[in-house]
MMTF fields as JSON, N, C-alpha, C and O atoms, coordinates in Angstrom:
{
  "mmtfVersion": "1.0.0",
  "mmtfProducer": "UNKNOWN",
  "numBonds": 483,
  "numAtoms": 484,
  "numGroups": 121,
  "numChains": 1,
  "numModels": 1,
  "chainsPerModel": [1],
  "groupsPerChain": [121],
  "chainIdList": ["A"],
  "bondAtomList": [4, 2, 8, 6, 12, 10, 16, 14, 20, 18, 24, 22, 28, 26, 32, 30, 36, 34, 40, 38, 44, 42, 48, 46, 52, 50, 56, 54, 60, 58, 64, 62, 68, 66, 72, 70, 76, 74, 80, 78, 84, 82, 88, 86, 92, 90, 96, 94, 100, 98, 104, 102, 108, 106, 112, 110, 116, 114, 120, 118, 124, 122, 128, 126, 132, 130, 136, 134, 140, 138, 144, 142, 148, 146, 152, 150, 156, 154, 160, 158, 164, 162, 168, 166, 172, 170, 176, 174, 180, 178, 184, 182, 188, 186, 192, 190, 196, 194, 200, 198, 204, 202, 208, 206, 212, 210, 216, 214, 220, 218, 224, 222, 228, 226, 232, 230, 236, 234, 240, 238, 244, 242, 248, 246, 252, 250, 256, 254, 260, 258, 264, 262, 268, 266, 272, 270, 276, 274, 280, 278, 284, 282, 288, 286, 292, 290, 296, 294, 300, 298, 304, 302, 308, 306, 312, 310, 316, 314, 320, 318, 324, 322, 328, 326, 332, 330, 336, 334, 340, 338, 344, 342, 348, 346, 352, 350, 356, 354, 360, 358, 364, 362, 368, 366, 372, 370, 376, 374, 380, 378, 384, 382, 388, 386, 392, 390, 396, 394, 400, 398, 404, 402, 408, 406, 412, 410, 416, 414, 420, 418, 424, 422, 428, 426, 432, 430, 436, 434, 440, 438, 444, 442, 448, 446, 452, 450, 456, 454, 460, 458, 464, 462, 468, 466, 472, 470, 476, 474, 480, 478],
  "bondOrderList": [1, 1, 1, 1, 1, 1, 1, 1, 1, 1, 1, 1, 1, 1, 1, 1, 1, 1, 1, 1, 1, 1, 1, 1, 1, 1, 1, 1, 1, 1, 1, 1, 1, 1, 1, 1, 1, 1, 1, 1, 1, 1, 1, 1, 1, 1, 1, 1, 1, 1, 1, 1, 1, 1, 1, 1, 1, 1, 1, 1, 1, 1, 1, 1, 1, 1, 1, 1, 1, 1, 1, 1, 1, 1, 1, 1, 1, 1, 1, 1, 1, 1, 1, 1, 1, 1, 1, 1, 1, 1, 1, 1, 1, 1, 1, 1, 1, 1, 1, 1, 1, 1, 1, 1, 1, 1, 1, 1, 1, 1, 1, 1, 1, 1, 1, 1, 1, 1, 1, 1],
  "groupList": [{"groupName": "MET", "atomNameList": ["N", "CA", "C", "O"], "elementList": ["N", "C", "C", "O"], "formalChargeList": [0, 0, 0, 0], "bondAtomList": [1, 0, 2, 1, 3, 2], "bondOrderList": [1, 1, 2], "singleLetterCode": "M", "chemCompType": "L-PEPTIDE LINKING"}, {"groupName": "SER", "atomNameList": ["N", "CA", "C", "O"], "elementList": ["N", "C", "C", "O"], "formalChargeList": [0, 0, 0, 0], "bondAtomList": [1, 0, 2, 1, 3, 2], "bondOrderList": [1, 1, 2], "singleLetterCode": "S", "chemCompType": "L-PEPTIDE LINKING"}, {"groupName": "ASN", "atomNameList": ["N", "CA", "C", "O"], "elementList": ["N", "C", "C", "O"], "formalChargeList": [0, 0, 0, 0], "bondAtomList": [1, 0, 2, 1, 3, 2], "bondOrderList": [1, 1, 2], "singleLetterCode": "N", "chemCompType": "L-PEPTIDE LINKING"}, {"groupName": "PRO", "atomNameList": ["N", "CA", "C", "O"], "elementList": ["N", "C", "C", "O"], "formalChargeList": [0, 0, 0, 0], "bondAtomList": [1, 0, 2, 1, 3, 2], "bondOrderList": [1, 1, 2], "singleLetterCode": "P", "chemCompType": "L-PEPTIDE LINKING"}, {"groupName": "ARG", "atomNameList": ["N", "CA", "C", "O"], "elementList": ["N", "C", "C", "O"], "formalChargeList": [0, 0, 0, 0], "bondAtomList": [1, 0, 2, 1, 3, 2], "bondOrderList": [1, 1, 2], "singleLetterCode": "R", "chemCompType": "L-PEPTIDE LINKING"}, {"groupName": "VAL", "atomNameList": ["N", "CA", "C", "O"], "elementList": ["N", "C", "C", "O"], "formalChargeList": [0, 0, 0, 0], "bondAtomList": [1, 0, 2, 1, 3, 2], "bondOrderList": [1, 1, 2], "singleLetterCode": "V", "chemCompType": "L-PEPTIDE LINKING"}, {"groupName": "GLY", "atomNameList": ["N", "CA", "C", "O"], "elementList": ["N", "C", "C", "O"], "formalChargeList": [0, 0, 0, 0], "bondAtomList": [1, 0, 2, 1, 3, 2], "bondOrderList": [1, 1, 2], "singleLetterCode": "G", "chemCompType": "PEPTIDE LINKING"}, {"groupName": "GLN", "atomNameList": ["N", "CA", "C", "O"], "elementList": ["N", "C", "C", "O"], "formalChargeList": [0, 0, 0, 0], "bondAtomList": [1, 0, 2, 1, 3, 2], "bondOrderList": [1, 1, 2], "singleLetterCode": "Q", "chemCompType": "L-PEPTIDE LINKING"}, {"groupName": "ILE", "atomNameList": ["N", "CA", "C", "O"], "elementList": ["N", "C", "C", "O"], "formalChargeList": [0, 0, 0, 0], "bondAtomList": [1, 0, 2, 1, 3, 2], "bondOrderList": [1, 1, 2], "singleLetterCode": "I", "chemCompType": "L-PEPTIDE LINKING"}, {"groupName": "LYS", "atomNameList": ["N", "CA", "C", "O"], "elementList": ["N", "C", "C", "O"], "formalChargeList": [0, 0, 0, 0], "bondAtomList": [1, 0, 2, 1, 3, 2], "bondOrderList": [1, 1, 2], "singleLetterCode": "K", "chemCompType": "L-PEPTIDE LINKING"}, {"groupName": "ASP", "atomNameList": ["N", "CA", "C", "O"], "elementList": ["N", "C", "C", "O"], "formalChargeList": [0, 0, 0, 0], "bondAtomList": [1, 0, 2, 1, 3, 2], "bondOrderList": [1, 1, 2], "singleLetterCode": "D", "chemCompType": "L-PEPTIDE LINKING"}, {"groupName": "THR", "atomNameList": ["N", "CA", "C", "O"], "elementList": ["N", "C", "C", "O"], "formalChargeList": [0, 0, 0, 0], "bondAtomList": [1, 0, 2, 1, 3, 2], "bondOrderList": [1, 1, 2], "singleLetterCode": "T", "chemCompType": "L-PEPTIDE LINKING"}, {"groupName": "TYR", "atomNameList": ["N", "CA", "C", "O"], "elementList": ["N", "C", "C", "O"], "formalChargeList": [0, 0, 0, 0], "bondAtomList": [1, 0, 2, 1, 3, 2], "bondOrderList": [1, 1, 2], "singleLetterCode": "Y", "chemCompType": "L-PEPTIDE LINKING"}, {"groupName": "GLU", "atomNameList": ["N", "CA", "C", "O"], "elementList": ["N", "C", "C", "O"], "formalChargeList": [0, 0, 0, 0], "bondAtomList": [1, 0, 2, 1, 3, 2], "bondOrderList": [1, 1, 2], "singleLetterCode": "E", "chemCompType": "L-PEPTIDE LINKING"}, {"groupName": "LEU", "atomNameList": ["N", "CA", "C", "O"], "elementList": ["N", "C", "C", "O"], "formalChargeList": [0, 0, 0, 0], "bondAtomList": [1, 0, 2, 1, 3, 2], "bondOrderList": [1, 1, 2], "singleLetterCode": "L", "chemCompType": "L-PEPTIDE LINKING"}, {"groupName": "ALA", "atomNameList": ["N", "CA", "C", "O"], "elementList": ["N", "C", "C", "O"], "formalChargeList": [0, 0, 0, 0], "bondAtomList": [1, 0, 2, 1, 3, 2], "bondOrderList": [1, 1, 2], "singleLetterCode": "A", "chemCompType": "L-PEPTIDE LINKING"}, {"groupName": "PHE", "atomNameList": ["N", "CA", "C", "O"], "elementList": ["N", "C", "C", "O"], "formalChargeList": [0, 0, 0, 0], "bondAtomList": [1, 0, 2, 1, 3, 2], "bondOrderList": [1, 1, 2], "singleLetterCode": "F", "chemCompType": "L-PEPTIDE LINKING"}, {"groupName": "TRP", "atomNameList": ["N", "CA", "C", "O"], "elementList": ["N", "C", "C", "O"], "formalChargeList": [0, 0, 0, 0], "bondAtomList": [1, 0, 2, 1, 3, 2], "bondOrderList": [1, 1, 2], "singleLetterCode": "W", "chemCompType": "L-PEPTIDE LINKING"}],
  "groupTypeList": [0, 1, 2, 3, 2, 4, 5, 5, 6, 7, 8, 9, 5, 9, 8, 10, 6, 5, 11, 12, 3, 11, 1, 6, 13, 1, 1, 14, 13, 14, 6, 6, 3, 9, 4, 10, 15, 5, 9, 6, 10, 12, 10, 15, 1, 1, 16, 0, 13, 1, 11, 13, 3, 1, 9, 15, 13, 5, 11, 8, 2, 12, 9, 15, 6, 5, 1, 14, 6, 15, 14, 4, 15, 5, 10, 2, 15, 11, 14, 11, 0, 13, 14, 10, 11, 6, 1, 5, 17, 8, 5, 4, 2, 15, 12, 5, 1, 10, 5, 8, 1, 16, 2, 7, 10, 6, 9, 15, 9, 5, 5, 16, 6, 6, 3, 3, 15, 13, 13, 0, 14],
  "groupIdList": [1, 2, 3, 4, 5, 6, 7, 8, 9, 10, 11, 12, 13, 14, 15, 16, 17, 18, 19, 20, 21, 22, 23, 24, 25, 26, 27, 28, 29, 30, 31, 32, 33, 34, 35, 36, 37, 38, 39, 40, 41, 42, 43, 44, 45, 46, 47, 48, 49, 50, 51, 52, 53, 54, 55, 56, 57, 58, 59, 60, 61, 62, 63, 64, 65, 66, 67, 68, 69, 70, 71, 72, 73, 74, 75, 76, 77, 78, 79, 80, 81, 82, 83, 84, 85, 86, 87, 88, 89, 90, 91, 92, 93, 94, 95, 96, 97, 98, 99, 100, 101, 102, 103, 104, 105, 106, 107, 108, 109, 110, 111, 112, 113, 114, 115, 116, 117, 118, 119, 120, 121],
  "secStructList": [7, 7, 7, 1, 1, 7, 7, 7, 7, 7, 3, 3, 3, 3, 3, 1, 1, 7, 3, 3, 7, 5, 7, 1, 7, 7, 3, 3, 3, 7, 7, 3, 3, 3, 3, 3, 3, 7, 7, 7, 1, 1, 7, 7, 7, 7, 3, 3, 3, 3, 3, 3, 7, 7, 3, 3, 3, 3, 3, 5, 7, 7, 7, 6, 6, 7, 7, 6, 6, 4, 4, 4, 1, 7, 7, 1, 3, 3, 3, 3, 3, 3, 3, 6, 6, 1, 7, 3, 3, 3, 3, 3, 3, 3, 3, 3, 7, 1, 7, 7, 3, 3, 3, 6, 6, 6, 3, 3, 3, 3, 3, 3, 3, 7, 1, 7, 7, 3, 3, 7, 7],
  "xCoordList": [38.216, 37.125, 37.403, 37.594, 37.304, 37.031, 35.201, 34.416, 34.88, 33.845, 33.388, 33.888, 32.15, 31.434, 31.118, 30.976, 31.095, 30.577, 31.775, 31.719, 32.913, 34.236, 34.215, 34.039, 34.482, 34.61, 36.146, 36.65, 37.166, 38.33, 38.466, 37.707, 39.438, 40.08, 41.643, 42.171, 42.114, 43.646, 43.957, 43.25, 45.422, 45.38, 47.039, 47.704, 47.665, 48.957, 49.339, 48.824, 50.362, 50.719, 52.41, 53.428, 52.255, 53.843, 54.076, 53.179, 55.216, 55.724, 56.94, 58.002, 56.624, 57.7, 58.167, 59.334, 57.299, 57.717, 58.146, 58.636, 57.948, 58.95, 57.374, 56.468, 57.257, 56.138, 56.314, 57.468, 55.597, 55.601, 54.566, 53.451, 54.978, 54.072, 53.278, 53.521, 51.986, 50.814, 49.886, 49.658, 49.241, 48.726, 47.087, 46.472, 46.51, 45.244, 44.188, 42.982, 44.871, 44.121, 44.301, 44.14, 44.574, 45.097, 43.505, 42.672, 43.449, 42.304, 42.885, 44.06, 41.645, 42.055, 40.836, 39.755, 41.006, 39.932, 40.264, 41.487, 39.527, 40.062, 40.628, 41.648, 39.524, 40.023, 39.042, 38.326, 38.978, 38.07, 37.282, 37.667, 36.028, 35.658, 34.668, 34.369, 34.142, 33.508, 32.144, 32.351, 31.153, 30.225, 29.491, 29.066, 29.366, 28.571, 27.699, 27.919, 26.291, 25.234, 25.525, 26.108, 24.944, 24.745, 23.356, 22.682, 22.943, 21.601, 21.091, 21.736, 19.968, 19.254, 17.755, 17.232, 17.168, 15.817, 14.893, 14.133, 14.911, 13.732, 14.538, 13.998, 15.864, 17.013, 17.531, 18.293, 17.188, 18.209, 18.749, 19.129, 19.055, 19.886, 21.15, 21.907, 21.661, 23.022, 24.208, 24.205, 25.085, 26.46, 27.553, 27.467, 28.564, 30.058, 31.299, 31.561, 31.959, 32.489, 33.928, 34.511, 34.367, 36.193, 36.78, 36.165, 38.047, 39.116, 39.75, 40.662, 39.224, 39.81, 41.114, 41.201, 42.148, 43.103, 42.902, 42.321, 43.398, 43.563, 43.809, 44.169, 43.672, 44.176, 44.646, 43.79, 45.961, 45.868, 46.421, 47.44, 45.742, 46.231, 46.856, 46.053, 48.133, 48.848, 49.218, 49.915, 48.993, 49.43, 50.432, 49.968, 51.646, 52.98, 53.268, 53.318, 53.414, 54.13, 55.725, 56.593, 55.846, 57.184, 58.272, 58.201, 59.287, 59.902, 61.176, 61.209, 62.415, 63.495, 63.395, 62.75, 64.09, 64.092, 63.306, 63.483, 62.315, 61.142, 62.044, 62.758, 62.023, 62.844, 61.789, 61.162, 61.729, 60.488, 61.186, 60.61, 62.627, 62.991, 62.737, 61.954, 63.33, 63.003, 61.513, 61.594, 60.316, 59.097, 58.657, 57.466, 59.636, 59.005, 59.668, 59.182, 60.686, 61.162, 60.318, 60.462, 59.29, 58.766, 57.861, 56.942, 58.128, 57.524, 57.591, 58.586, 56.674, 56.911, 56.925, 57.674, 56.283, 56.572, 55.061, 54.04, 54.884, 53.801, 53.395, 54.128, 52.219, 51.847, 50.806, 50.459, 50.47, 50.255, 49.433, 50.135, 48.041, 47.321, 46.494, 45.659, 46.993, 46.404, 45.551, 46.021, 44.142, 43.241, 43.233, 43.849, 42.789, 42.561, 41.669, 41.784, 40.459, 39.396, 39.865, 39.092, 41.264, 41.41, 41.865, 42.917, 41.219, 41.449, 43.024, 43.725, 43.05, 44.675, 44.356, 43.797, 44.666, 44.504, 45.875, 46.752, 46.134, 47.269, 47.288, 46.27, 48.179, 47.954, 49.483, 50.409, 49.802, 50.956, 51.295, 50.493, 52.669, 52.993, 52.768, 52.749, 52.625, 52.69, 53.495, 54.723, 52.603, 53.974, 53.233, 52.006, 53.915, 54.19, 53.61, 54.371, 52.152, 51.287, 51.33, 51.259, 51.409, 51.282, 52.751, 53.576, 52.939, 54.132, 53.684, 52.496, 54.855, 54.582, 54.634, 55.559, 53.463, 54.177, 53.731, 52.82, 54.511, 54.599, 54.296, 54.296, 54.052, 54.208, 54.502, 54.911, 54.254, 54.945, 54.345, 54.78, 52.959, 52.238, 52.89, 52.388, 53.926, 54.899, 53.977, 53.987, 53.25, 52.391, 53.105, 53.845, 53.03, 53.29, 52.533, 52.443, 51.912, 50.961, 51.699, 52.557, 51.32, 51.73, 50.481, 49.476, 50.593, 49.432, 50.392, 51.46, 49.481, 50.128, 48.916, 47.808, 49.213, 48.312, 48.708, 49.867, 48.055, 48.323, 46.982, 45.891, 47.532, 46.013, 45.2, 45.47, 44.06, 43.142, 43.557, 44.42, 42.639, 43.6, 42.87, 41.839, 43.917, 43.195, 43.069, 43.946, 41.796, 41.75, 42.131, 41.48, 43.381, 44.183, 42.606, 42.033, 42.322, 41.337, 41.976, 41.558],
  "yCoordList": [-20.663, -20.377, -22.115, -23.031, -22.005, -23.57, -23.734, -22.787, -25.043, -25.694, -25.403, -25.694, -24.661, -24.106, -25.478, -25.475, -26.369, -27.674, -28.055, -28.458, -28.022, -28.757, -28.046, -26.903, -29.345, -28.93, -29.269, -29.879, -28.779, -29.121, -30.481, -31.333, -30.703, -32.101, -32.231, -33.294, -31.461, -31.312, -29.759, -28.761, -29.896, -28.83, -28.578, -29.247, -27.853, -27.784, -26.59, -25.48, -26.907, -26.433, -25.807, -26.439, -24.522, -23.87, -23.317, -22.99, -23.187, -22.424, -22.042, -22.657, -20.76, -19.62, -19.976, -19.676, -20.728, -20.824, -22.222, -22.624, -22.907, -24.289, -25.251, -25.137, -25.898, -26.654, -27.977, -28.388, -28.718, -29.772, -30.749, -30.374, -32.158, -33.342, -33.701, -34.533, -32.968, -33.906, -34.946, -35.386, -35.517, -36.919, -36.807, -37.858, -35.719, -35.164, -35.255, -35.474, -35.05, -34.705, -33.204, -33.002, -32.373, -31.003, -30.21, -30.405, -29.422, -28.627, -27.465, -27.278, -26.507, -24.983, -24.58, -24.617, -24.165, -23.052, -22.017, -21.992, -20.666, -19.562, -18.608, -17.922, -18.74, -17.532, -16.482, -16.576, -15.427, -14.323, -13.886, -14.154, -13.132, -12.964, -14.071, -14.968, -13.988, -15.065, -13.978, -12.907, -14.505, -13.738, -14.668, -15.774, -13.808, -14.812, -13.859, -12.659, -14.681, -14.146, -13.237, -13.645, -12.03, -11.702, -11.413, -10.627, -12.232, -12.0, -10.794, -10.24, -10.592, -9.491, -9.822, -10.927, -8.797, -9.322, -9.263, -10.208, -8.103, -8.369, -8.059, -7.514, -8.564, -8.353, -9.533, -9.961, -10.286, -11.417, -11.218, -12.289, -9.878, -9.258, -9.314, -9.679, -8.963, -8.6, -9.413, -10.631, -8.736, -10.165, -9.09, -7.862, -9.884, -9.717, -10.305, -11.508, -9.473, -10.19, -10.282, -9.432, -11.218, -11.502, -12.118, -12.749, -11.878, -12.753, -14.038, -14.225, -14.911, -16.133, -16.103, -15.534, -17.125, -17.299, -18.765, -19.82, -18.491, -19.434, -20.717, -20.896, -21.571, -22.936, -23.898, -24.136, -24.393, -25.4, -26.717, -26.781, -27.947, -28.94, -29.835, -30.334, -30.043, -30.118, -31.676, -31.872, -32.827, -33.957, -34.053, -33.944, -34.235, -34.317, -36.036, -36.974, -35.98, -37.305, -37.413, -36.554, -38.224, -37.91, -39.158, -40.382, -38.082, -38.939, -38.657, -37.446, -39.029, -38.399, -36.964, -36.763, -35.9, -34.572, -33.734, -32.522, -34.246, -33.593, -33.378, -34.3, -32.205, -32.094, -31.648, -30.589, -32.693, -31.962, -31.168, -30.187, -31.471, -30.603, -29.243, -28.527, -28.755, -27.459, -27.324, -26.698, -27.579, -27.414, -27.574, -27.521, -27.774, -28.038, -26.179, -25.51, -25.888, -24.432, -23.516, -22.372, -23.721, -22.799, -21.692, -22.1, -20.648, -19.238, -18.141, -18.018, -17.215, -15.962, -16.428, -15.811, -17.314, -17.76, -17.586, -17.476, -17.561, -17.325, -18.542, -19.204, -19.14, -20.575, -20.214, -19.043, -21.026, -20.894, -21.85, -22.808, -22.138, -23.3, -22.89, -22.025, -23.673, -23.43, -24.713, -25.836, -24.44, -25.36, -25.794, -25.023, -26.599, -27.006, -26.445, -26.407, -25.855, -25.086, -23.462, -22.701, -23.217, -21.905, -21.255, -20.638, -21.228, -20.202, -20.847, -21.83, -19.507, -19.309, -18.85, -17.753, -19.7, -18.739, -18.422, -19.233, -17.326, -16.929, -16.916, -16.38, -17.368, -17.438, -16.724, -17.473, -15.402, -14.523, -14.991, -15.585, -14.648, -14.899, -16.173, -16.28, -16.992, -18.345, -19.067, -18.988, -20.109, -20.665, -22.032, -22.092, -22.909, -24.263, -24.35, -23.912, -24.927, -24.717, -26.037, -26.059, -26.905, -28.219, -29.062, -28.672, -30.224, -31.338, -31.76, -31.903, -32.002, -32.91, -34.484, -35.097, -35.123, -36.548, -37.296, -37.024, -38.228, -38.951, -40.652, -40.906, -41.711, -42.921, -43.744, -43.228, -44.707, -45.63, -45.859, -46.523, -44.959, -44.802, -43.961, -43.994, -43.341, -42.351, -41.08, -40.307, -40.554, -39.264, -38.504, -39.127, -37.155, -36.551, -35.47, -34.719, -35.395, -34.462, -33.359, -33.535, -31.704, -30.902, -29.712, -29.606, -29.094, -28.152, -26.47, -26.091, -25.863, -23.952, -23.453, -23.984, -22.395, -21.562, -20.134, -20.08, -18.999, -17.724, -17.114, -17.571, -15.52, -14.813, -15.24, -15.973, -14.4, -15.162, -15.091, -14.367, -16.113, -16.485, -15.121, -14.482, -15.01, -14.004, -14.906, -15.673, -14.676, -15.134, -14.271, -13.258, -14.718, -13.933, -13.823, -14.885, -13.069, -13.207, -12.462, -12.295],
  "zCoordList": [-40.06, -38.718, -38.541, -39.341, -36.959, -36.569, -36.51, -36.453, -36.538, -36.197, -34.548, -33.462, -34.996, -33.587, -32.434, -31.212, -33.248, -32.143, -31.584, -30.422, -32.165, -31.491, -29.738, -29.316, -29.078, -27.561, -27.482, -28.425, -26.039, -25.62, -25.865, -25.403, -26.599, -26.498, -26.361, -26.035, -26.542, -26.415, -25.758, -25.894, -24.898, -24.19, -24.34, -23.55, -25.093, -24.849, -23.882, -24.018, -22.8, -21.521, -21.709, -21.991, -21.468, -21.508, -20.321, -19.543, -20.123, -19.068, -19.018, -18.919, -19.112, -19.567, -20.839, -21.093, -21.955, -23.277, -23.492, -24.547, -22.495, -22.439, -22.724, -21.899, -23.598, -23.844, -22.975, -23.097, -22.197, -21.688, -22.142, -22.505, -22.119, -22.798, -21.945, -21.07, -22.146, -21.51, -21.491, -22.618, -20.533, -20.882, -21.298, -21.476, -21.424, -21.851, -20.491, -20.598, -19.259, -18.112, -17.513, -16.309, -18.232, -17.368, -17.542, -18.426, -16.559, -16.115, -15.542, -15.225, -15.428, -15.219, -14.607, -15.194, -13.346, -12.394, -12.882, -13.02, -13.397, -14.067, -12.861, -12.93, -11.469, -10.649, -10.963, -11.96, -10.108, -10.459, -9.455, -8.317, -9.615, -8.711, -8.304, -9.093, -6.997, -6.338, -5.468, -4.897, -5.587, -4.724, -3.985, -4.32, -2.493, -1.379, -1.086, -0.925, -0.999, -0.311, 1.269, 2.274, 1.04, 2.594, 2.768, 2.102, 3.869, 4.109, 5.095, 5.985, 4.745, 5.537, 6.196, 6.053, 6.889, 7.498, 6.318, 6.109, 5.448, 4.502, 2.847, 1.884, 2.919, 1.602, 1.481, 2.348, 0.334, 0.101, -1.068, -1.54, -2.084, -2.963, -2.71, -3.609, -1.421, -1.223, -1.507, -1.687, -1.529, -1.612, -1.477, -1.485, -1.355, -0.968, -1.856, -1.835, -2.548, -3.353, -2.94, -2.266, -3.333, -3.457, -4.622, -5.482, -4.582, -5.648, -5.42, -4.614, -6.167, -5.98, -7.222, -8.31, -6.356, -7.461, -8.707, -8.454, -9.678, -10.438, -9.996, -8.833, -10.713, -10.167, -11.551, -12.402, -11.703, -12.806, -12.477, -11.79, -12.977, -12.566, -13.778, -14.565, -13.949, -15.111, -15.051, -14.056, -15.764, -15.627, -16.939, -18.074, -16.733, -17.389, -17.667, -16.871, -19.021, -19.23, -18.322, -18.48, -17.682, -17.135, -17.934, -18.049, -18.392, -19.508, -19.766, -19.55, -20.135, -20.129, -20.727, -21.757, -20.017, -20.389, -19.747, -19.867, -18.965, -18.115, -16.875, -16.482, -16.266, -14.875, -13.929, -13.907, -13.146, -12.054, -11.187, -10.717, -10.806, -9.846, -10.406, -9.782, -11.573, -12.501, -12.017, -10.96, -12.25, -12.094, -10.665, -10.358, -9.778, -8.433, -7.784, -6.871, -8.539, -8.298, -8.846, -8.413, -9.858, -10.69, -9.744, -9.034, -9.8, -9.113, -9.864, -10.578, -9.878, -11.013, -12.477, -13.235, -12.91, -14.192, -15.318, -14.64, -16.355, -17.366, -17.621, -18.356, -17.135, -17.503, -19.015, -19.171, -19.811, -20.963, -21.385, -21.708, -21.586, -21.901, -23.506, -23.772, -24.141, -25.83, -25.948, -25.766, -26.297, -26.347, -27.976, -28.711, -28.409, -29.572, -30.455, -31.68, -29.538, -29.947, -30.6, -31.182, -30.33, -30.428, -29.496, -29.66, -28.329, -27.073, -26.629, -26.87, -25.769, -24.985, -24.019, -24.012, -22.628, -21.063, -20.834, -21.134, -20.335, -19.732, -17.983, -17.546, -16.977, -15.72, -15.685, -16.0, -15.343, -15.049, -13.639, -12.918, -13.268, -12.222, -11.141, -9.914, -12.184, -11.613, -10.893, -10.946, -9.892, -9.21, -8.772, -8.692, -8.551, -8.293, -6.883, -6.02, -6.347, -5.225, -4.64, -3.411, -5.113, -4.211, -4.455, -5.281, -3.645, -3.637, -4.911, -5.2, -5.841, -6.978, -6.92, -6.386, -7.571, -7.246, -8.461, -9.243, -8.451, -9.971, -9.441, -8.237, -10.452, -9.894, -11.468, -12.508, -11.294, -12.417, -13.804, -14.745, -13.649, -14.541, -15.955, -17.078, -15.619, -16.572, -16.076, -17.035, -15.106, -14.943, -14.008, -13.248, -13.895, -12.685, -12.785, -13.756, -11.621, -11.499, -10.995, -10.13, -11.677, -11.169, -10.663, -11.366, -9.763, -9.292, -9.491, -9.01, -10.34, -10.214, -9.621, -9.7, -9.025, -8.563, -8.999, -9.407, -9.013, -9.676, -9.561, -9.223, -10.083, -10.01, -11.404, -12.356, -11.032, -11.924, -13.541, -14.036, -14.263, -15.502, -16.501, -16.29, -17.673, -18.712, -20.044, -20.441, -20.678, -21.83, -23.006, -23.261, -23.876, -24.665, -26.051, -26.294, -26.473, -27.812, -28.624, -29.77]
}
């Protein structure tokens, strides 16, 4: 059993089962229900619900063997984020949602979108 005081420090990112070398800067917006207040004359407790997509920002170490062209084509993939705390999050039907960028620091930023993420328990 892992230490209950441990916080996320490392994330292993897989796309359709292929592990990518990340740089320690990945993040995940889980998506799911969003509630907006609906005002009334004498009632402030109403809300309207919508579903927000998930958003994963992954910074990959851009080195030999990493194909940004293949990543740019990702559509309908399974994105898995395994955390060093033991938690696992999956985004099914994930797609690249933004233009991929890289620079001379050896890092490439890839943004994925998809339905709300699911926690694997």
